[in-house]
PyMOL Python script that loads the backbone (N, CA, C, O; Angstrom):
from pymol import cmd

cmd.read_pdbstr("""\
ATOM      1  N   MET A   1       0.845  -1.161   0.000  1.00  0.00           N
ATOM      2  CA  MET A   1       0.000   0.000   0.000  1.00  0.00           C
ATOM      3  C   MET A   1       0.896   1.230   0.000  1.00  0.00           C
ATOM      4  O   MET A   1       1.930   1.243   0.667  1.00  0.00           O
ATOM      5  N   ALA A   2       0.514   2.250  -0.732  1.00  0.00           N
ATOM      6  CA  ALA A   2       1.291   3.484  -0.788  1.00  0.00           C
ATOM      7  C   ALA A   2       0.347   4.670  -0.874  1.00  0.00           C
ATOM      8  O   ALA A   2      -0.748   4.552  -1.423  1.00  0.00           O
ATOM      9  N   SER A   3       0.760   5.807  -0.340  1.00  0.00           N
ATOM     10  CA  SER A   3      -0.039   7.025  -0.445  1.00  0.00           C
ATOM     11  C   SER A   3       0.704   8.003  -1.344  1.00  0.00           C
ATOM     12  O   SER A   3       1.836   8.391  -1.056  1.00  0.00           O
ATOM     13  N   ILE A   4       0.066   8.390  -2.422  1.00  0.00           N
ATOM     14  CA  ILE A   4       0.693   9.261  -3.410  1.00  0.00           C
ATOM     15  C   ILE A   4      -0.354  10.254  -3.919  1.00  0.00           C
ATOM     16  O   ILE A   4      -1.437   9.850  -4.343  1.00  0.00           O
ATOM     17  N   ASN A   5      -0.038  11.535  -3.879  1.00  0.00           N
ATOM     18  CA  ASN A   5      -0.891  12.562  -4.478  1.00  0.00           C
ATOM     19  C   ASN A   5      -2.372  12.475  -4.099  1.00  0.00           C
ATOM     20  O   ASN A   5      -3.231  12.413  -4.979  1.00  0.00           O
ATOM     21  N   LYS A   6      -2.673  12.470  -2.816  1.00  0.00           N
ATOM     22  CA  LYS A   6      -4.050  12.443  -2.305  1.00  0.00           C
ATOM     23  C   LYS A   6      -4.808  11.192  -2.733  1.00  0.00           C
ATOM     24  O   LYS A   6      -6.038  11.193  -2.790  1.00  0.00           O
ATOM     25  N   THR A   7      -4.065  10.119  -3.037  1.00  0.00           N
ATOM     26  CA  THR A   7      -4.694   8.839  -3.348  1.00  0.00           C
ATOM     27  C   THR A   7      -4.102   7.778  -2.435  1.00  0.00           C
ATOM     28  O   THR A   7      -3.021   7.957  -1.873  1.00  0.00           O
ATOM     29  N   LEU A   8      -4.807   6.690  -2.298  1.00  0.00           N
ATOM     30  CA  LEU A   8      -4.307   5.536  -1.572  1.00  0.00           C
ATOM     31  C   LEU A   8      -4.245   4.411  -2.591  1.00  0.00           C
ATOM     32  O   LEU A   8      -5.261   4.040  -3.179  1.00  0.00           O
ATOM     33  N   ASN A   9      -3.044   3.864  -2.800  1.00  0.00           N
ATOM     34  CA  ASN A   9      -2.815   2.852  -3.818  1.00  0.00           C
ATOM     35  C   ASN A   9      -2.451   1.531  -3.169  1.00  0.00           C
ATOM     36  O   ASN A   9      -1.882   1.506  -2.078  1.00  0.00           O
ATOM     37  N   ILE A  10      -2.775   0.437  -3.834  1.00  0.00           N
ATOM     38  CA  ILE A  10      -2.500  -0.883  -3.290  1.00  0.00           C
ATOM     39  C   ILE A  10      -1.895  -1.768  -4.384  1.00  0.00           C
ATOM     40  O   ILE A  10      -2.185  -1.609  -5.570  1.00  0.00           O
ATOM     41  N   SER A  11      -1.049  -2.700  -3.950  1.00  0.00           N
ATOM     42  CA  SER A  11      -0.418  -3.612  -4.887  1.00  0.00           C
ATOM     43  C   SER A  11      -0.278  -4.984  -4.244  1.00  0.00           C
ATOM     44  O   SER A  11       0.303  -5.110  -3.167  1.00  0.00           O
ATOM     45  N   ALA A  12      -0.797  -5.990  -4.887  1.00  0.00           N
ATOM     46  CA  ALA A  12      -0.675  -7.359  -4.375  1.00  0.00           C
ATOM     47  C   ALA A  12       0.746  -7.884  -4.535  1.00  0.00           C
ATOM     48  O   ALA A  12       1.212  -8.676  -3.715  1.00  0.00           O
ATOM     49  N   ASP A  13       1.443  -7.445  -5.593  1.00  0.00           N
ATOM     50  CA  ASP A  13       2.785  -7.960  -5.853  1.00  0.00           C
ATOM     51  C   ASP A  13       3.895  -6.974  -5.505  1.00  0.00           C
ATOM     52  O   ASP A  13       5.073  -7.293  -5.668  1.00  0.00           O
ATOM     53  N   GLY A  14       3.538  -5.771  -5.026  1.00  0.00           N
ATOM     54  CA  GLY A  14       4.548  -4.775  -4.660  1.00  0.00           C
ATOM     55  C   GLY A  14       5.133  -4.043  -5.843  1.00  0.00           C
ATOM     56  O   GLY A  14       6.054  -3.242  -5.682  1.00  0.00           O
ATOM     57  N   GLU A  15       4.621  -4.301  -7.021  1.00  0.00           N
ATOM     58  CA  GLU A  15       5.151  -3.672  -8.230  1.00  0.00           C
ATOM     59  C   GLU A  15       4.079  -2.950  -9.044  1.00  0.00           C
ATOM     60  O   GLU A  15       4.314  -1.841  -9.524  1.00  0.00           O
ATOM     61  N   HIS A  16       2.923  -3.553  -9.204  1.00  0.00           N
ATOM     62  CA  HIS A  16       1.843  -2.995 -10.006  1.00  0.00           C
ATOM     63  C   HIS A  16       0.754  -2.455  -9.077  1.00  0.00           C
ATOM     64  O   HIS A  16       0.029  -3.221  -8.441  1.00  0.00           O
ATOM     65  N   PHE A  17       0.649  -1.117  -9.008  1.00  0.00           N
ATOM     66  CA  PHE A  17      -0.272  -0.465  -8.080  1.00  0.00           C
ATOM     67  C   PHE A  17      -1.547  -0.030  -8.781  1.00  0.00           C
ATOM     68  O   PHE A  17      -1.531   0.302  -9.966  1.00  0.00           O
ATOM     69  N   SER A  18      -2.647  -0.031  -8.046  1.00  0.00           N
ATOM     70  CA  SER A  18      -3.907   0.515  -8.531  1.00  0.00           C
ATOM     71  C   SER A  18      -4.498   1.388  -7.427  1.00  0.00           C
ATOM     72  O   SER A  18      -4.214   1.189  -6.245  1.00  0.00           O
ATOM     73  N   VAL A  19      -5.320   2.356  -7.824  1.00  0.00           N
ATOM     74  CA  VAL A  19      -5.904   3.311  -6.881  1.00  0.00           C
ATOM     75  C   VAL A  19      -7.010   2.621  -6.090  1.00  0.00           C
ATOM     76  O   VAL A  19      -7.936   2.041  -6.656  1.00  0.00           O
ATOM     77  N   LEU A  20      -6.888   2.701  -4.770  1.00  0.00           N
ATOM     78  CA  LEU A  20      -7.894   2.155  -3.870  1.00  0.00           C
ATOM     79  C   LEU A  20      -8.909   3.240  -3.503  1.00  0.00           C
ATOM     80  O   LEU A  20     -10.113   2.983  -3.481  1.00  0.00           O
ATOM     81  N   GLN A  21      -8.428   4.445  -3.216  1.00  0.00           N
ATOM     82  CA  GLN A  21      -9.260   5.613  -2.904  1.00  0.00           C
ATOM     83  C   GLN A  21      -8.575   6.839  -3.488  1.00  0.00           C
ATOM     84  O   GLN A  21      -7.348   6.882  -3.577  1.00  0.00           O
ATOM     85  N   ASP A  22      -9.367   7.847  -3.890  1.00  0.00           N
ATOM     86  CA  ASP A  22      -8.766   9.081  -4.384  1.00  0.00           C
ATOM     87  C   ASP A  22      -9.434  10.296  -3.756  1.00  0.00           C
ATOM     88  O   ASP A  22     -10.435  10.168  -3.051  1.00  0.00           O
ATOM     89  N   SER A  23      -8.874  11.477  -4.015  1.00  0.00           N
ATOM     90  CA  SER A  23      -9.360  12.752  -3.479  1.00  0.00           C
ATOM     91  C   SER A  23      -9.431  12.734  -1.952  1.00  0.00           C
ATOM     92  O   SER A  23     -10.386  13.243  -1.366  1.00  0.00           O
ATOM     93  N   LEU A  24      -8.433  12.155  -1.318  1.00  0.00           N
ATOM     94  CA  LEU A  24      -8.416  12.043   0.143  1.00  0.00           C
ATOM     95  C   LEU A  24      -7.813  13.279   0.788  1.00  0.00           C
ATOM     96  O   LEU A  24      -7.023  13.994   0.172  1.00  0.00           O
ATOM     97  N   LYS A  25      -8.188  13.518   2.016  1.00  0.00           N
ATOM     98  CA  LYS A  25      -7.612  14.598   2.817  1.00  0.00           C
ATOM     99  C   LYS A  25      -6.973  13.972   4.038  1.00  0.00           C
ATOM    100  O   LYS A  25      -7.460  12.958   4.537  1.00  0.00           O
ATOM    101  N   ASN A  26      -5.901  14.550   4.524  1.00  0.00           N
ATOM    102  CA  ASN A  26      -5.205  14.074   5.723  1.00  0.00           C
ATOM    103  C   ASN A  26      -4.835  12.586   5.629  1.00  0.00           C
ATOM    104  O   ASN A  26      -5.086  11.814   6.554  1.00  0.00           O
ATOM    105  N   ILE A  27      -4.245  12.207   4.514  1.00  0.00           N
ATOM    106  CA  ILE A  27      -3.903  10.798   4.333  1.00  0.00           C
ATOM    107  C   ILE A  27      -2.624  10.447   5.101  1.00  0.00           C
ATOM    108  O   ILE A  27      -1.751  11.295   5.287  1.00  0.00           O
ATOM    109  N   PRO A  28      -2.522   9.202   5.539  1.00  0.00           N
ATOM    110  CA  PRO A  28      -1.315   8.779   6.251  1.00  0.00           C
ATOM    111  C   PRO A  28      -0.124   8.689   5.306  1.00  0.00           C
ATOM    112  O   PRO A  28      -0.286   8.361   4.131  1.00  0.00           O
ATOM    113  N   LYS A  29       1.059   8.977   5.807  1.00  0.00           N
ATOM    114  CA  LYS A  29       2.294   8.848   5.039  1.00  0.00           C
ATOM    115  C   LYS A  29       2.891   7.477   5.320  1.00  0.00           C
ATOM    116  O   LYS A  29       2.938   7.042   6.471  1.00  0.00           O
ATOM    117  N   ALA A  30       3.340   6.806   4.290  1.00  0.00           N
ATOM    118  CA  ALA A  30       3.939   5.472   4.407  1.00  0.00           C
ATOM    119  C   ALA A  30       3.037   4.519   5.184  1.00  0.00           C
ATOM    120  O   ALA A  30       3.473   3.918   6.166  1.00  0.00           O
ATOM    121  N   PRO A  31       1.768   4.374   4.750  1.00  0.00           N
ATOM    122  CA  PRO A  31       0.839   3.527   5.499  1.00  0.00           C
ATOM    123  C   PRO A  31       1.144   2.042   5.356  1.00  0.00           C
ATOM    124  O   PRO A  31       1.672   1.591   4.339  1.00  0.00           O
ATOM    125  N   GLY A  32       0.807   1.313   6.374  1.00  0.00           N
ATOM    126  CA  GLY A  32       0.920  -0.139   6.339  1.00  0.00           C
ATOM    127  C   GLY A  32      -0.223  -0.744   7.129  1.00  0.00           C
ATOM    128  O   GLY A  32      -0.387  -0.437   8.310  1.00  0.00           O
ATOM    129  N   LEU A  33      -1.019  -1.601   6.496  1.00  0.00           N
ATOM    130  CA  LEU A  33      -2.142  -2.230   7.177  1.00  0.00           C
ATOM    131  C   LEU A  33      -1.674  -3.373   8.062  1.00  0.00           C
ATOM    132  O   LEU A  33      -0.727  -4.084   7.724  1.00  0.00           O
ATOM    133  N   TYR A  34      -2.337  -3.546   9.190  1.00  0.00           N
ATOM    134  CA  TYR A  34      -2.116  -4.714  10.034  1.00  0.00           C
ATOM    135  C   TYR A  34      -2.756  -5.904   9.329  1.00  0.00           C
ATOM    136  O   TYR A  34      -3.942  -5.869   9.002  1.00  0.00           O
ATOM    137  N   ARG A  35      -1.980  -6.951   9.094  1.00  0.00           N
ATOM    138  CA  ARG A  35      -2.475  -8.115   8.346  1.00  0.00           C
ATOM    139  C   ARG A  35      -2.248  -9.391   9.152  1.00  0.00           C
ATOM    140  O   ARG A  35      -1.234 -10.067   8.973  1.00  0.00           O
ATOM    141  N   PRO A  36      -3.184  -9.722  10.035  1.00  0.00           N
ATOM    142  CA  PRO A  36      -3.001 -10.892  10.894  1.00  0.00           C
ATOM    143  C   PRO A  36      -2.952 -12.201  10.123  1.00  0.00           C
ATOM    144  O   PRO A  36      -2.415 -13.190  10.621  1.00  0.00           O
ATOM    145  N   HIS A  37      -3.507 -12.223   8.911  1.00  0.00           N
ATOM    146  CA  HIS A  37      -3.505 -13.466   8.136  1.00  0.00           C
ATOM    147  C   HIS A  37      -2.094 -13.874   7.693  1.00  0.00           C
ATOM    148  O   HIS A  37      -1.904 -14.987   7.202  1.00  0.00           O
ATOM    149  N   LEU A  38      -1.117 -12.998   7.857  1.00  0.00           N
ATOM    150  CA  LEU A  38       0.265 -13.342   7.517  1.00  0.00           C
ATOM    151  C   LEU A  38       1.019 -13.955   8.693  1.00  0.00           C
ATOM    152  O   LEU A  38       2.137 -14.445   8.530  1.00  0.00           O
ATOM    153  N   GLU A  39       0.410 -13.928   9.878  1.00  0.00           N
ATOM    154  CA  GLU A  39       1.043 -14.512  11.055  1.00  0.00           C
ATOM    155  C   GLU A  39       0.875 -16.027  11.028  1.00  0.00           C
ATOM    156  O   GLU A  39      -0.111 -16.532  10.493  1.00  0.00           O
ATOM    157  N   ASN A  40       1.809 -16.738  11.589  1.00  0.00           N
ATOM    158  CA  ASN A  40       1.777 -18.199  11.602  1.00  0.00           C
ATOM    159  C   ASN A  40       0.533 -18.731  12.284  1.00  0.00           C
ATOM    160  O   ASN A  40       0.235 -18.367  13.422  1.00  0.00           O
ATOM    161  N   GLY A  41      -0.189 -19.591  11.592  1.00  0.00           N
ATOM    162  CA  GLY A  41      -1.331 -20.271  12.174  1.00  0.00           C
ATOM    163  C   GLY A  41      -2.597 -19.459  12.325  1.00  0.00           C
ATOM    164  O   GLY A  41      -3.582 -19.977  12.852  1.00  0.00           O
ATOM    165  N   ASN A  42      -2.620 -18.199  11.886  1.00  0.00           N
ATOM    166  CA  ASN A  42      -3.822 -17.382  12.029  1.00  0.00           C
ATOM    167  C   ASN A  42      -4.731 -17.613  10.820  1.00  0.00           C
ATOM    168  O   ASN A  42      -4.343 -17.306   9.693  1.00  0.00           O
ATOM    169  N   PRO A  43      -5.936 -18.149  11.041  1.00  0.00           N
ATOM    170  CA  PRO A  43      -6.833 -18.443   9.920  1.00  0.00           C
ATOM    171  C   PRO A  43      -7.582 -17.219   9.383  1.00  0.00           C
ATOM    172  O   PRO A  43      -8.268 -17.321   8.365  1.00  0.00           O
ATOM    173  N   GLU A  44      -7.465 -16.071  10.044  1.00  0.00           N
ATOM    174  CA  GLU A  44      -8.183 -14.858   9.646  1.00  0.00           C
ATOM    175  C   GLU A  44      -7.766 -14.452   8.230  1.00  0.00           C
ATOM    176  O   GLU A  44      -6.573 -14.371   7.937  1.00  0.00           O
ATOM    177  N   ILE A  45      -8.741 -14.197   7.349  1.00  0.00           N
ATOM    178  CA  ILE A  45      -8.416 -13.785   5.984  1.00  0.00           C
ATOM    179  C   ILE A  45      -8.876 -12.361   5.683  1.00  0.00           C
ATOM    180  O   ILE A  45      -8.461 -11.782   4.679  1.00  0.00           O
ATOM    181  N   ASN A  46      -9.726 -11.788   6.536  1.00  0.00           N
ATOM    182  CA  ASN A  46     -10.179 -10.414   6.321  1.00  0.00           C
ATOM    183  C   ASN A  46      -9.114  -9.433   6.777  1.00  0.00           C
ATOM    184  O   ASN A  46      -8.491  -9.609   7.824  1.00  0.00           O
ATOM    185  N   VAL A  47      -8.919  -8.402   5.979  1.00  0.00           N
ATOM    186  CA  VAL A  47      -7.971  -7.356   6.354  1.00  0.00           C
ATOM    187  C   VAL A  47      -8.699  -6.381   7.275  1.00  0.00           C
ATOM    188  O   VAL A  47      -9.726  -5.822   6.890  1.00  0.00           O
ATOM    189  N   PRO A  48      -8.183  -6.170   8.489  1.00  0.00           N
ATOM    190  CA  PRO A  48      -8.847  -5.253   9.414  1.00  0.00           C
ATOM    191  C   PRO A  48      -8.707  -3.805   8.967  1.00  0.00           C
ATOM    192  O   PRO A  48      -7.927  -3.501   8.064  1.00  0.00           O
ATOM    193  N   GLY A  49      -9.453  -2.926   9.589  1.00  0.00           N
ATOM    194  CA  GLY A  49      -9.494  -1.538   9.161  1.00  0.00           C
ATOM    195  C   GLY A  49      -8.527  -0.618   9.873  1.00  0.00           C
ATOM    196  O   GLY A  49      -8.858   0.542  10.120  1.00  0.00           O
ATOM    197  N   TRP A  50      -7.332  -1.102  10.213  1.00  0.00           N
ATOM    198  CA  TRP A  50      -6.373  -0.212  10.849  1.00  0.00           C
ATOM    199  C   TRP A  50      -4.956  -0.569  10.414  1.00  0.00           C
ATOM    200  O   TRP A  50      -4.701  -1.644   9.869  1.00  0.00           O
ATOM    201  N   GLY A  51      -4.053   0.356  10.669  1.00  0.00           N
ATOM    202  CA  GLY A  51      -2.650   0.146  10.346  1.00  0.00           C
ATOM    203  C   GLY A  51      -1.797   1.194  11.026  1.00  0.00           C
ATOM    204  O   GLY A  51      -2.270   1.921  11.901  1.00  0.00           O
ATOM    205  N   ILE A  52      -0.536   1.273  10.623  1.00  0.00           N
ATOM    206  CA  ILE A  52       0.353   2.304  11.148  1.00  0.00           C
ATOM    207  C   ILE A  52       0.856   3.163  10.000  1.00  0.00           C
ATOM    208  O   ILE A  52       0.913   2.725   8.851  1.00  0.00           O
ATOM    209  N   ALA A  53       1.215   4.377  10.327  1.00  0.00           N
ATOM    210  CA  ALA A  53       1.746   5.320   9.350  1.00  0.00           C
ATOM    211  C   ALA A  53       2.802   6.181  10.033  1.00  0.00           C
ATOM    212  O   ALA A  53       3.028   6.064  11.238  1.00  0.00           O
ATOM    213  N   MET A  54       3.440   7.041   9.258  1.00  0.00           N
ATOM    214  CA  MET A  54       4.513   7.883   9.770  1.00  0.00           C
ATOM    215  C   MET A  54       4.095   9.349   9.735  1.00  0.00           C
ATOM    216  O   MET A  54       3.430   9.792   8.798  1.00  0.00           O
ATOM    217  N   ILE A  55       4.482  10.083  10.744  1.00  0.00           N
ATOM    218  CA  ILE A  55       4.321  11.537  10.782  1.00  0.00           C
ATOM    219  C   ILE A  55       5.711  12.128  10.998  1.00  0.00           C
ATOM    220  O   ILE A  55       6.454  11.671  11.866  1.00  0.00           O
ATOM    221  N   GLN A  56       6.061  13.133  10.217  1.00  0.00           N
ATOM    222  CA  GLN A  56       7.339  13.819  10.390  1.00  0.00           C
ATOM    223  C   GLN A  56       7.080  15.264  10.784  1.00  0.00           C
ATOM    224  O   GLN A  56       6.349  15.988  10.108  1.00  0.00           O
ATOM    225  N   LYS A  57       7.696  15.671  11.893  1.00  0.00           N
ATOM    226  CA  LYS A  57       7.568  17.049  12.367  1.00  0.00           C
ATOM    227  C   LYS A  57       8.889  17.489  12.983  1.00  0.00           C
ATOM    228  O   LYS A  57       9.463  16.777  13.807  1.00  0.00           O
ATOM    229  N   LYS A  58       9.361  18.646  12.588  1.00  0.00           N
ATOM    230  CA  LYS A  58      10.540  19.274  13.182  1.00  0.00           C
ATOM    231  C   LYS A  58      11.726  18.321  13.299  1.00  0.00           C
ATOM    232  O   LYS A  58      12.396  18.280  14.331  1.00  0.00           O
ATOM    233  N   GLY A  59      11.984  17.552  12.234  1.00  0.00           N
ATOM    234  CA  GLY A  59      13.136  16.669  12.219  1.00  0.00           C
ATOM    235  C   GLY A  59      12.943  15.337  12.926  1.00  0.00           C
ATOM    236  O   GLY A  59      13.872  14.531  12.982  1.00  0.00           O
ATOM    237  N   TRP A  60      11.760  15.090  13.462  1.00  0.00           N
ATOM    238  CA  TRP A  60      11.464  13.827  14.149  1.00  0.00           C
ATOM    239  C   TRP A  60      10.437  13.048  13.340  1.00  0.00           C
ATOM    240  O   TRP A  60       9.603  13.633  12.650  1.00  0.00           O
ATOM    241  N   ALA A  61      10.505  11.733  13.432  1.00  0.00           N
ATOM    242  CA  ALA A  61       9.510  10.873  12.772  1.00  0.00           C
ATOM    243  C   ALA A  61       8.828  10.021  13.839  1.00  0.00           C
ATOM    244  O   ALA A  61       9.477   9.500  14.746  1.00  0.00           O
ATOM    245  N   TYR A  62       7.517   9.891  13.715  1.00  0.00           N
ATOM    246  CA  TYR A  62       6.715   9.135  14.677  1.00  0.00           C
ATOM    247  C   TYR A  62       5.857   8.120  13.930  1.00  0.00           C
ATOM    248  O   TYR A  62       5.443   8.366  12.797  1.00  0.00           O
ATOM    249  N   LEU A  63       5.592   6.985  14.561  1.00  0.00           N
ATOM    250  CA  LEU A  63       4.632   6.034  14.038  1.00  0.00           C
ATOM    251  C   LEU A  63       3.297   6.265  14.750  1.00  0.00           C
ATOM    252  O   LEU A  63       3.246   6.417  15.970  1.00  0.00           O
ATOM    253  N   VAL A  64       2.224   6.288  13.963  1.00  0.00           N
ATOM    254  CA  VAL A  64       0.881   6.511  14.511  1.00  0.00           C
ATOM    255  C   VAL A  64      -0.075   5.471  13.942  1.00  0.00           C
ATOM    256  O   VAL A  64       0.103   4.994  12.821  1.00  0.00           O
ATOM    257  N   ARG A  65      -1.077   5.131  14.717  1.00  0.00           N
ATOM    258  CA  ARG A  65      -2.119   4.219  14.268  1.00  0.00           C
ATOM    259  C   ARG A  65      -3.150   5.020  13.463  1.00  0.00           C
ATOM    260  O   ARG A  65      -3.480   6.149  13.826  1.00  0.00           O
ATOM    261  N   PHE A  66      -3.654   4.440  12.379  1.00  0.00           N
ATOM    262  CA  PHE A  66      -4.735   5.059  11.642  1.00  0.00           C
ATOM    263  C   PHE A  66      -5.852   4.047  11.442  1.00  0.00           C
ATOM    264  O   PHE A  66      -5.623   2.838  11.436  1.00  0.00           O
ATOM    265  N   GLU A  67      -7.056   4.559  11.279  1.00  0.00           N
ATOM    266  CA  GLU A  67      -8.245   3.737  11.081  1.00  0.00           C
ATOM    267  C   GLU A  67      -8.737   3.911   9.649  1.00  0.00           C
ATOM    268  O   GLU A  67      -8.679   5.007   9.091  1.00  0.00           O
ATOM    269  N   MET A  68      -9.214   2.836   9.070  1.00  0.00           N
ATOM    270  CA  MET A  68      -9.820   2.888   7.740  1.00  0.00           C
ATOM    271  C   MET A  68     -11.286   2.561   7.895  1.00  0.00           C
ATOM    272  O   MET A  68     -11.638   1.470   8.345  1.00  0.00           O
ATOM    273  N   ASN A  69     -12.135   3.484   7.531  1.00  0.00           N
ATOM    274  CA  ASN A  69     -13.583   3.277   7.600  1.00  0.00           C
ATOM    275  C   ASN A  69     -14.111   2.980   6.213  1.00  0.00           C
ATOM    276  O   ASN A  69     -13.849   3.726   5.270  1.00  0.00           O
ATOM    277  N   ASN A  70     -14.845   1.904   6.087  1.00  0.00           N
ATOM    278  CA  ASN A  70     -15.402   1.526   4.783  1.00  0.00           C
ATOM    279  C   ASN A  70     -16.688   2.253   4.498  1.00  0.00           C
ATOM    280  O   ASN A  70     -17.289   2.052   3.442  1.00  0.00           O
TER     281      ASN A  70
END
""", "prot")
cmd.dss("prot")
cmd.show_as("cartoon", "prot")
cmd.util.cbc("prot")
cmd.orient("prot")
């Protein structure tokens, strides 16, 4: 997943991206969704509606949780 130019893009293979949402405001920088289905032995296949992103202010970078509402 990547955030570029007020859009949120997604790629299954990490190479070919498509727009998931556009015309967004206050989008997360360097977003990453929490994906429990990638953990060992977790049968969950639904992607939950949250992840982490980065905020940069005054030379510092912070990780923050963000929510995705469908």
